[in-house]
C-alpha positions as CSV (number, residue, x, y, z in Angstrom):
1,M,133.4,117.5,-29.9
2,N,136.6,115.4,-29.3
3,V,137.5,112.7,-32.7
4,K,136.3,109.8,-30.2
5,S,132.7,111.5,-30.4
6,Q,132.8,112.2,-33.8
7,I,133.5,108.6,-34.5
8,K,130.7,107.2,-32.4
9,D,128.5,109.9,-33.7
10,H,129.3,108.3,-37.5
11,L,128.8,104.8,-36.4
12,D,125.6,105.5,-35.0
13,T,124.5,107.1,-38.2
14,D,125.6,104.4,-40.4
15,L,124.3,102.3,-38.5
16,S,121.2,103.9,-38.1
17,R,121.2,104.1,-42.1
18,L,122.2,100.8,-42.0
19,I,118.8,99.8,-40.1
20,Q,116.2,101.6,-42.2
21,E,118.0,100.1,-45.8
22,Y,117.5,96.8,-44.7
23,A,114.6,96.6,-42.4
24,V,111.8,94.4,-43.0
25,D,109.4,96.5,-41.4
26,G,108.8,100.5,-42.9
27,I,109.9,103.1,-41.0
28,I,108.9,106.7,-41.5
29,S,110.0,109.8,-39.4
30,I,107.8,112.8,-39.4
31,D,108.7,116.4,-37.7
32,T,106.2,118.3,-35.4
33,Q,104.2,119.6,-38.5
34,G,103.2,116.1,-39.8
35,L,106.0,116.4,-42.5
36,I,108.0,113.1,-43.4
37,H,111.8,113.1,-43.1
38,S,112.7,109.8,-44.0
39,F,111.1,106.8,-45.9
40,N,112.8,103.9,-46.0
41,P,113.0,101.0,-48.7
42,A,110.5,98.7,-47.0
43,A,108.0,101.9,-47.1
44,E,108.5,102.4,-50.6
45,K,107.3,98.8,-51.3
46,M,104.8,98.9,-48.3
47,F,102.8,102.3,-49.7
48,G,104.0,101.9,-53.6
49,Y,105.6,105.8,-53.4
50,H,109.1,106.4,-54.3
51,V,110.8,108.2,-51.6
52,D,111.6,111.2,-53.7
53,E,107.6,111.7,-53.8
54,V,106.9,112.0,-50.4
55,M,110.0,113.7,-48.6
56,G,108.2,117.0,-47.0
57,Q,104.9,115.9,-47.6
58,N,102.2,115.9,-45.3
59,I,102.1,112.1,-43.6
60,N,98.4,112.3,-44.1
61,R,98.8,111.2,-47.5
62,L,99.4,107.5,-46.4
63,M,95.9,107.7,-44.1
64,P,92.1,107.2,-45.8
65,E,90.2,110.8,-45.7
66,A,88.6,109.9,-42.7
67,N,91.8,109.3,-40.4
68,S,93.9,112.0,-42.7
69,K,91.4,115.1,-41.1
70,Q,92.3,114.3,-37.6
71,H,95.8,114.0,-37.8
72,D,97.4,117.4,-37.4
73,G,94.9,118.0,-34.8
74,Y,96.1,114.8,-33.2
75,L,99.9,116.1,-33.4
76,Q,99.2,119.3,-31.9
77,H,96.9,117.9,-28.9
78,Y,99.9,115.9,-28.2
79,L,102.6,118.2,-28.3
80,Q,100.6,120.7,-26.1
81,S,99.4,117.9,-23.4
82,G,102.2,115.7,-23.5
83,Q,99.4,112.7,-23.8
84,G,98.6,110.3,-27.0
85,S,96.7,107.3,-27.5
86,I,99.3,106.1,-29.9
87,I,102.9,107.8,-29.4
88,G,105.2,105.9,-26.9
89,I,103.2,102.9,-26.1
90,A,102.3,99.3,-27.5
91,P,101.7,98.7,-31.2
92,R,98.3,99.7,-32.7
93,E,96.2,98.5,-35.7
94,V,95.3,101.3,-38.2
95,V,94.3,101.8,-42.2
96,A,96.7,102.5,-44.3
97,L,96.0,104.2,-47.7
98,R,98.2,102.9,-51.1
99,R,100.0,105.4,-54.1
100,D,96.6,103.4,-56.0
101,G,93.8,104.1,-54.0
102,S,93.8,100.6,-52.1
103,T,93.8,100.6,-48.4
104,F,95.4,97.6,-46.3
105,P,95.7,96.9,-42.6
106,M,99.1,98.1,-40.6
107,E,100.5,97.4,-37.2
108,L,101.7,100.6,-36.4
109,A,104.4,101.5,-33.3
110,I,105.5,105.2,-32.6
111,S,108.2,106.2,-30.4
112,E,109.0,110.6,-29.9
113,M,113.1,111.3,-30.6
114,R,114.5,114.7,-29.9
115,Q,117.8,115.5,-32.1
116,P,120.8,117.1,-30.7
117,N,119.7,120.3,-32.2
118,G,116.4,120.4,-30.0
119,Q,114.4,120.0,-33.3
120,V,111.6,116.9,-32.3
121,L,110.8,113.7,-34.8
122,F,108.3,110.7,-34.2
123,I,109.5,107.7,-36.0
124,G,106.9,105.5,-36.8
125,I,107.8,101.3,-37.5
126,L,105.1,100.2,-39.7
127,R,104.4,96.3,-40.3
128,D,101.6,95.3,-43.2
129,I,99.5,92.5,-41.1
130,T,97.4,91.4,-44.4
131,R,98.5,88.3,-44.6
132,R,97.8,88.1,-40.5
133,K,94.2,89.2,-40.7
134,E,93.2,87.0,-44.0
135,S,94.7,84.0,-41.6
136,E,92.6,85.3,-38.8
137,A,89.6,85.7,-40.9
138,E,89.8,82.3,-42.1
139,I,90.4,80.6,-38.8
140,K,87.3,82.3,-37.5
141,Y,85.4,81.1,-40.6
142,L,86.5,77.8,-40.0
143,A,85.8,77.7,-36.4
144,Q,82.3,78.8,-37.2
145,F,81.7,76.4,-40.0
146,V,82.7,73.8,-37.4
147,T,80.7,74.8,-34.8
148,S,77.5,75.6,-36.9
149,N,78.0,72.9,-39.1
150,P,74.9,70.6,-38.9
151,G,77.2,67.5,-40.1
152,V,79.4,66.0,-37.6
153,V,82.8,66.8,-37.1
154,L,85.5,65.1,-34.8
155,K,89.4,65.2,-34.4
156,V,90.6,61.6,-33.4
157,S,94.3,60.9,-32.4
158,T,96.2,58.0,-34.1
159,D,95.6,56.1,-30.6
160,Y,91.8,56.8,-31.4
161,K,90.9,58.9,-28.9
162,I,88.3,61.5,-29.3
163,L,90.1,64.5,-29.2
164,F,87.4,67.3,-30.2
165,G,83.5,67.2,-31.5
166,N,81.6,70.2,-32.8
167,P,77.7,70.4,-31.5
168,A,76.5,68.3,-34.0
169,S,78.7,65.4,-33.2
170,L,77.1,65.3,-29.5
171,A,73.9,63.4,-30.8
172,L,75.9,60.2,-32.4
173,L,78.4,60.5,-29.9
174,K,75.9,60.0,-27.7
175,K,74.0,57.3,-29.5
176,L,77.4,55.5,-29.4
177,Q,77.4,55.7,-25.6
178,L,80.8,58.2,-26.0
179,K,81.8,61.1,-25.2
180,Q,84.7,63.6,-26.1
181,G,88.2,62.1,-24.6
182,D,86.8,58.0,-25.2
183,Q,87.7,56.0,-28.0
184,A,86.5,56.1,-31.1
185,P,84.5,52.7,-32.1
186,E,86.5,49.7,-32.7
187,T,84.4,49.7,-36.2
188,W,86.0,53.1,-37.3
189,R,89.6,52.0,-36.3
190,D,90.2,49.9,-39.6
191,T,89.2,52.6,-41.7
192,I,91.3,55.2,-39.4
193,D,94.3,53.2,-39.7
194,A,94.0,53.1,-43.5
195,V,94.0,56.7,-43.6
196,F,97.6,56.9,-41.6
197,E,99.0,54.0,-43.8
198,H,98.1,55.0,-47.0
199,R,97.9,58.9,-46.4
200,Q,94.9,58.7,-48.1
201,L,90.8,60.1,-47.8
202,Q,88.7,57.0,-46.5
203,Q,85.0,57.0,-46.2
204,L,82.9,54.6,-43.8
205,E,79.2,54.3,-43.4
206,V,77.7,54.0,-40.0
207,V,74.2,53.0,-39.6
208,I,72.5,53.4,-35.8
209,D,68.4,53.7,-35.2
210,D,67.9,53.6,-38.9
211,K,69.8,56.5,-39.4
212,A,72.5,56.4,-41.7
213,S,75.4,58.4,-41.9
214,L,78.8,58.6,-44.4
215,L,82.1,59.4,-42.3
216,T,84.7,61.1,-44.7
217,I,88.2,60.8,-43.3
218,P,90.8,62.7,-44.8
219,Y,94.7,62.6,-44.1
220,I,96.0,65.5,-42.6
221,D,99.1,64.7,-40.8
222,D,100.4,61.9,-38.9
223,T,99.3,62.9,-35.5
224,S,95.5,63.0,-35.9
225,V,92.6,62.6,-38.5
226,N,89.4,64.8,-38.9
227,I,86.3,63.1,-39.3
228,Y,83.4,64.8,-41.4
229,G,79.9,63.2,-41.5
230,I,76.4,63.8,-43.0
231,D,73.2,62.4,-42.9
232,I,72.8,59.9,-45.8
233,T,69.3,58.3,-44.5
234,Q,67.4,59.8,-47.2
235,R,69.8,59.2,-49.9
236,R,69.9,55.6,-49.1
237,Q,66.3,56.0,-48.7
238,A,66.4,56.9,-52.6
239,E,68.9,54.4,-53.6
240,Q,66.6,52.0,-52.5
241,E,63.4,53.2,-54.1
242,L,65.6,53.5,-57.4
243,R,66.2,49.7,-56.8
244,V,63.0,48.9,-56.7
245,S,62.0,50.9,-59.4
246,E,64.7,49.4,-61.5
247,E,63.9,45.9,-60.5
248,R,60.1,46.3,-61.4
249,F,61.0,47.8,-64.7
250,S,62.9,44.9,-65.4
251,L,60.6,42.6,-64.5
252,I,57.7,44.3,-66.6
253,T,59.7,44.4,-69.4
254,R,60.6,40.8,-69.0
255,G,57.7,39.6,-68.5
256,T,55.0,42.1,-70.5
257,R,54.2,40.8,-74.2
258,D,54.7,44.1,-75.6
259,G,58.7,45.3,-76.4
260,I,59.6,48.6,-74.8
261,W,61.5,51.9,-76.3
262,D,62.9,54.7,-75.3
263,W,64.5,56.8,-77.7
264,D,66.7,59.9,-76.0
265,L,66.6,62.4,-78.6
266,T,69.7,64.5,-77.2
267,T,71.9,61.2,-78.0
268,D,69.6,59.4,-80.7
269,Q,70.2,56.3,-78.7
270,I,67.4,54.1,-78.2
271,Y,66.7,51.2,-75.8
272,F,65.0,48.3,-77.0
273,S,64.0,45.8,-74.3
274,P,65.0,42.2,-74.7
275,R,61.2,41.4,-75.6
276,W,61.3,44.1,-78.4
277,K,64.0,42.2,-80.3
278,T,62.9,38.3,-79.7
279,M,59.5,40.0,-80.9
280,L,61.8,40.0,-84.4
281,N,63.7,37.0,-83.2
282,Y,67.0,39.0,-82.7
283,Q,69.5,38.2,-79.8
284,E,69.7,41.5,-77.7
285,D,73.3,41.7,-79.3
286,E,72.1,41.9,-82.6
287,L,70.6,45.1,-83.2
288,A,72.2,48.5,-82.6
289,N,70.7,51.0,-80.2
290,N,70.0,53.7,-82.2
291,F,67.2,55.0,-84.5
292,S,69.1,54.0,-87.9
293,T,68.4,50.5,-86.6
294,L,64.7,51.1,-86.5
295,Q,64.4,52.9,-90.1
296,T,66.2,50.1,-91.4
297,L,63.7,47.3,-90.1
298,I,60.4,49.6,-91.1
299,H,58.7,48.2,-94.4
300,P,59.0,50.9,-97.1
301,D,55.5,51.3,-97.7
302,D,55.3,51.9,-93.8
303,L,57.8,54.1,-93.3
304,G,56.3,57.5,-94.3
305,V,53.3,57.0,-91.8
306,A,55.6,56.3,-89.0
307,L,58.1,59.1,-89.3
308,D,55.3,61.6,-89.7
309,N,54.0,60.3,-86.6
310,W,57.7,60.7,-84.6
311,T,58.1,64.1,-86.5
312,T,55.2,65.6,-85.0
313,C,56.2,64.5,-81.7
314,M,59.4,66.0,-82.0
315,E,58.3,69.3,-83.2
316,G,55.9,69.5,-80.3
317,E,52.5,69.1,-82.5
318,T,51.3,66.4,-80.0
319,D,52.5,64.4,-77.2
320,D,51.3,61.3,-78.0
321,F,50.7,58.6,-81.1
322,T,49.6,55.4,-82.4
323,V,50.4,54.2,-85.7
324,E,50.5,50.1,-87.2
325,Y,53.8,49.7,-89.3
326,R,55.6,46.1,-90.2
327,L,58.8,45.4,-89.2
328,K,61.1,43.1,-91.0
329,N,62.3,40.4,-88.9
330,K,65.8,38.1,-88.5
331,H,64.3,35.3,-91.0
332,G,63.4,38.2,-94.0
333,S,59.4,38.4,-93.4
334,Y,57.7,41.4,-91.6
335,T,55.3,41.3,-88.4
336,W,52.8,43.6,-87.8
337,I,53.5,46.0,-84.9
338,L,51.1,48.3,-83.2
339,C,53.0,51.2,-82.0
340,R,52.4,53.6,-79.4
341,G,54.6,56.6,-78.1
342,T,55.0,59.4,-75.8
343,T,56.8,62.2,-75.5
344,L,58.6,63.8,-72.6
345,H,60.1,67.4,-72.3
346,N,62.6,69.5,-70.7
347,D,61.9,72.8,-68.7
348,N,61.9,74.8,-71.9
349,G,58.8,73.0,-72.7
350,N,61.5,70.9,-75.8
351,P,60.9,67.1,-76.4
352,V,63.8,65.5,-74.7
353,R,62.8,61.8,-74.8
354,I,60.2,59.6,-76.7
355,T,58.9,56.8,-74.9
356,G,56.5,53.6,-75.9
357,S,56.1,49.8,-76.5
358,H,55.4,47.6,-79.6
359,T,52.3,44.8,-79.5
360,D,52.7,41.8,-82.3
361,I,49.3,42.3,-83.9
362,S,50.2,40.2,-86.6
363,G,47.6,37.0,-85.4
364,Q,44.7,39.9,-85.5
365,K,46.2,41.4,-88.9
366,Q,45.9,37.5,-90.3
367,A,42.5,37.0,-88.8
368,L,41.0,40.1,-90.7
369,A,42.9,39.1,-93.9
370,V,41.2,35.4,-93.4
371,M,37.8,37.0,-92.8
372,E,38.2,39.3,-95.6
373,H,39.2,36.6,-98.3
374,M,35.8,34.4,-96.8
375,Q,33.8,37.3,-97.6
376,R,34.8,37.7,-101.5
377,E,35.1,34.3,-101.9
378,T,31.2,34.2,-100.4
379,Q,30.4,37.0,-102.6
380,A,32.0,35.5,-105.8
381,K,30.4,32.3,-105.4
382,A,27.3,33.8,-104.6
383,E,26.8,35.9,-107.5
384,D,27.9,32.8,-110.0
385,L,25.0,30.7,-108.5
386,E,22.6,33.8,-107.9
387,E,20.6,32.0,-111.2
388,V,20.7,28.2,-110.9
389,M,19.9,28.6,-106.9
390,T,17.1,27.5,-105.6
391,D,15.0,29.0,-102.8
392,D,16.5,26.2,-100.3
393,T,19.6,27.4,-101.9
394,R,19.5,31.1,-101.0
395,K,18.3,30.5,-97.8
396,Q,21.3,28.3,-97.1
397,M,23.7,31.2,-99.0
398,G,22.0,33.3,-96.3
399,L,22.7,31.6,-93.5
400,L,25.9,31.0,-94.8
401,R,26.4,34.8,-95.1
402,G,25.4,35.4,-91.7
403,R,27.9,33.3,-90.3
404,V,30.5,35.0,-91.7
405,Q,29.2,38.3,-90.7
406,R,29.2,37.0,-86.7
407,L,32.8,35.8,-87.6
408,E,33.7,39.4,-88.9
409,G,32.1,40.7,-85.5
410,L,33.6,38.3,-83.2
411,I,36.9,39.5,-84.4
412,N,36.5,43.2,-84.5
413,G,35.2,42.7,-80.7
414,I,38.5,40.7,-80.0
415,L,40.1,43.5,-81.7
416,Q,38.1,46.4,-79.7
417,Y,38.4,44.1,-76.0
418,S,41.9,43.7,-76.3
419,R,42.5,47.6,-77.2
420,V,40.7,48.9,-74.0
421,G,43.3,50.6,-71.8
422,R,46.2,49.7,-74.0
423,V,45.7,52.7,-76.5
424,D,46.4,56.2,-75.2
425,M,43.2,58.6,-75.6
426,E,43.4,62.3,-75.3
427,T,41.0,64.2,-72.9
428,E,38.7,66.8,-73.5
429,M,35.7,68.4,-72.3
430,V,32.9,66.5,-73.2
431,D,29.1,67.4,-73.5
432,T,27.4,64.0,-72.8
433,T,23.9,65.7,-74.5
434,L,25.7,66.2,-78.1
435,L,27.9,63.1,-77.4
436,L,24.5,61.1,-77.5
437,A,23.0,62.8,-80.1
438,E,26.1,61.5,-82.3
439,V,25.8,57.8,-81.3
440,L,21.6,57.9,-81.5
441,D,22.0,59.2,-85.2
442,G,24.7,56.3,-86.2
443,L,21.9,53.7,-84.6
444,A,19.2,54.3,-86.6
445,P,16.6,53.1,-84.1
446,P,13.2,51.8,-85.4
447,P,10.6,55.0,-85.9
448,G,8.2,53.5,-83.3
449,L,11.2,53.2,-80.3
450,H,10.9,55.8,-78.2
451,I,14.2,57.3,-77.0
452,D,14.6,60.0,-74.1
453,V,17.8,61.7,-73.1
454,T,17.1,63.9,-69.7
455,L,17.7,67.6,-69.9
456,D,20.2,67.6,-67.3
457,M,22.8,66.0,-68.9
458,P,26.4,66.6,-67.3
459,C,29.9,68.2,-69.3
460,L,33.2,66.3,-67.8
461,V,36.6,65.9,-69.0
462,T,37.4,62.4,-70.6
463,A,38.1,61.0,-73.5
464,P,35.2,60.9,-76.0
465,L,35.7,57.7,-77.7
466,P,35.8,55.2,-75.3
467,L,32.8,57.0,-73.8
468,S,30.9,56.8,-76.8
469,Q,31.8,52.9,-77.0
470,V,29.7,52.6,-73.9
471,F,27.0,54.4,-74.7
472,G,26.9,53.0,-78.4
473,N,26.7,49.4,-76.7
474,L,24.4,49.8,-74.2
475,L,21.9,51.2,-76.6
476,S,22.5,49.0,-79.2
477,N,21.6,46.7,-77.0
478,A,18.7,48.5,-75.7
479,I,17.0,48.6,-79.1
480,K,18.5,44.9,-80.2
481,Y,16.7,43.3,-77.8
482,H,13.5,44.7,-77.3
483,D,11.0,43.0,-77.6
484,R,8.2,45.5,-78.6
485,P,10.4,48.1,-81.1
486,E,6.9,49.6,-82.4
487,D,6.2,51.5,-79.0
488,G,8.8,50.6,-76.8
489,H,10.9,53.1,-74.6
490,I,14.6,53.7,-73.3
491,T,15.6,56.7,-71.4
492,I,18.8,57.8,-70.5
493,S,19.4,59.9,-67.6
494,A,22.3,61.1,-65.1
495,R,22.9,62.4,-61.5
496,N,25.7,63.9,-59.4
497,L,27.1,61.4,-56.8
498,K,27.3,62.8,-53.4
499,D,31.2,61.9,-53.0
500,G,31.6,63.3,-56.6
501,G,31.5,61.9,-60.2
502,Y,28.5,60.9,-62.0
503,E,25.9,58.1,-62.5
504,F,24.7,57.6,-65.8
505,S,21.8,54.6,-66.9
506,V,20.5,53.4,-69.8
507,A,17.0,52.1,-68.6
508,D,14.6,50.0,-71.2
509,D,11.3,48.4,-70.8
510,G,11.9,45.6,-73.1
511,P,11.6,41.5,-71.6
512,G,14.4,42.2,-68.8
513,I,16.8,40.0,-67.6
514,A,16.5,37.5,-64.7
515,P,18.7,37.9,-61.8
516,E,20.9,34.3,-62.2
517,F,22.2,35.9,-65.6
518,H,22.9,39.5,-64.6
519,D,27.1,38.8,-63.9
520,K,26.9,36.2,-66.9
521,V,26.0,39.0,-69.3
522,F,29.2,40.9,-68.6
523,Q,31.6,37.6,-69.4
524,I,33.0,37.6,-72.8
525,F,31.4,35.4,-75.4
526,Q,28.4,35.1,-73.2
527,T,24.6,35.5,-75.2
528,L,21.1,35.2,-73.5
529,N,19.4,34.8,-77.2
530,A,19.9,32.1,-79.9
531,R,22.4,33.6,-82.5
532,D,20.0,32.5,-85.3
533,K,17.5,35.0,-83.5
534,V,19.4,37.8,-82.7
535,E,22.9,38.7,-83.9
536,S,25.5,39.0,-81.4
537,T,29.1,38.2,-80.8
538,G,28.9,38.3,-76.6
539,I,31.6,40.6,-76.2
540,G,29.9,43.8,-76.3
541,L,29.1,43.9,-72.6
542,T,32.4,42.6,-71.7
543,V,34.0,45.9,-73.6
544,V,31.8,48.6,-71.9
545,K,32.9,46.9,-68.3
546,K,36.4,47.0,-69.4
547,I,36.0,50.4,-70.4
548,V,34.2,51.9,-67.7
549,E,36.7,50.2,-65.2
550,Q,39.3,52.1,-66.9
551,L,38.2,55.0,-66.5
552,G,37.8,55.1,-63.1
553,G,34.3,53.6,-62.8
554,D,31.5,50.8,-61.9
555,I,28.7,48.9,-64.4
556,M,25.7,47.6,-62.4
557,L,22.5,45.8,-64.0
558,E,19.3,46.0,-62.6
559,S,16.6,43.9,-64.3
560,A,14.0,41.1,-63.7
561,E,12.4,39.0,-66.2
562,G,9.2,40.9,-67.5
563,E,10.2,44.2,-66.3
564,G,12.8,45.7,-68.5
565,S,16.4,46.7,-67.8
566,I,18.7,49.4,-66.0
567,F,22.4,49.7,-66.9
568,R,23.8,51.9,-64.5
569,F,27.7,53.2,-64.6
570,T,29.6,55.9,-62.8
571,L,32.2,58.4,-64.0
572,P,34.6,60.6,-61.9
573,E,33.7,63.8,-61.7
574,D,35.9,66.6,-63.4
575,C,33.5,69.4,-64.7
576,D,30.1,70.6,-64.4
577,R,28.0,71.7,-67.1
578,D,27.0,75.2,-66.8
579,E,26.6,78.3,-69.1
580,D,26.7,75.7,-72.1
581,E,23.4,74.2,-70.9
582,D,21.0,76.4,-73.0
583,E,22.7,76.2,-76.0
584,N,22.8,72.2,-75.9
585,E,18.9,72.2,-75.1
586,E,18.9,74.4,-78.2
587,H,21.0,71.9,-80.1
588,I,18.5,69.3,-79.3
589,A,16.0,70.9,-80.4
590,N,17.2,72.1,-83.6
591,N,18.3,68.3,-84.0
592,P,16.1,66.3,-86.8
593,K,16.1,63.5,-84.8
594,T,15.0,65.5,-81.5
595,S,11.5,66.7,-80.1
596,N,11.1,67.4,-76.5
597,G,14.0,65.6,-75.5
598,K,12.9,62.6,-77.4
599,H,14.3,60.7,-80.2
């Protein structure tokens, strides 16, 4: 070999070494046995091996197990046939194995090279395409997102031309009588201009045929914008319903005579309605909205019972409460309050809010105090005068006592009427047979008056106290106004209604009521007998009617003068009487005031 050839070979060798050393791609050479002959720095970085760790090792250690087993056979097939699917052709994608056991996608091109000494080497040029694959996956995902997105996706140029629209946008464009390539609506253009001008996201609401869409337009670049739209029709409806609800609540809190309060147990903040504060002569900004404010206003003698009621709710022992206490008003005196509350629980069953109302009952308390004072004075004077009173004086004192008793009954009746429906009652399974037995025990009817309770009285889920009041008033009237207490009859019965529920009847064979007075008996303060003949406040049937309607039923009267009376009222059905029937009948038979269903 001459000097010129030696210099050329030397230069070629140096150039080859420099190329391998500084190449960005990995370069690996192997022999026909698959053993590694060279491993450049880029390959070291790519696989995590130092060159000394792989020199002379089989190339299959750089491949996942599934591929490494086939590699040696592939080389032998190529050497024998000269045919291969990789060597000498365009690069292909394969999976490579790093030193730490992780895999990565790689682009591989292989060429064959024969050395001057006749040795065959295979040169592989490798490129890590992990980032490219991630980018392709992201692009594919975005493409799928755009095409499958149920919301609108549009691309619009700076001159408002619609460059692209996904399938979901076609419906919107159709309603606007537009298509891809047309100009965006004029009503959108100011918003699009604002995106380019301020390089900030803008939003626009569009309403077409009662369907509302929210268009979100972020800044991308100075050539076009992407428009993303979602249907907000239901959200707008919900917002409208919320506004109506808030307006309704505001009207109720302003218009009601009661004060409204709402205690958030998680923050200890309490909402006091304007009426709650003005009831105590305070302006809205004069009382802090927290529980401490309420505590300081409660009369010391009433604080314990009030705290007991709140504590039982907070500890989950009850969901509702009713309590009376006095609150100190702005002038330093105390206002009597009827407080009602109910509890709201979270998903775990823990109380998170207690809300309720305040009713000013000072007037009622004052009326009761006056009545009690009159009773005490009357009793004291009667005792003082008893020894010197004539028969006529005693008669007049008896009339005075009767008037005081009527006044007491009138006040109690008004209180009872005003509270119907304002105090929540807990419902429970009520056996009307047992309930009637308790009511009749408290009425003490005359010995000769026969009261029959049929044996098919139902059970139902209702509030027992209001139902007791209804039966008590109706039976009390039937007994009080009967013209033959020595041998009269009263019958209490019930029947199932075709459309569900029950109809209860209280029938008597007393003097009856003429048809022209049927409506009058349910009006407040109305009586058909003079009060000096039969003691009455004229409130009882008014209370009955209000309770029945509050329970979801109706009440009616069937009567004619001289033919007795039947008061019928209906209640909704909740539970049929079944297995407890025999037990209840046995109770009736064993009750001291019961015999064969008669009282």
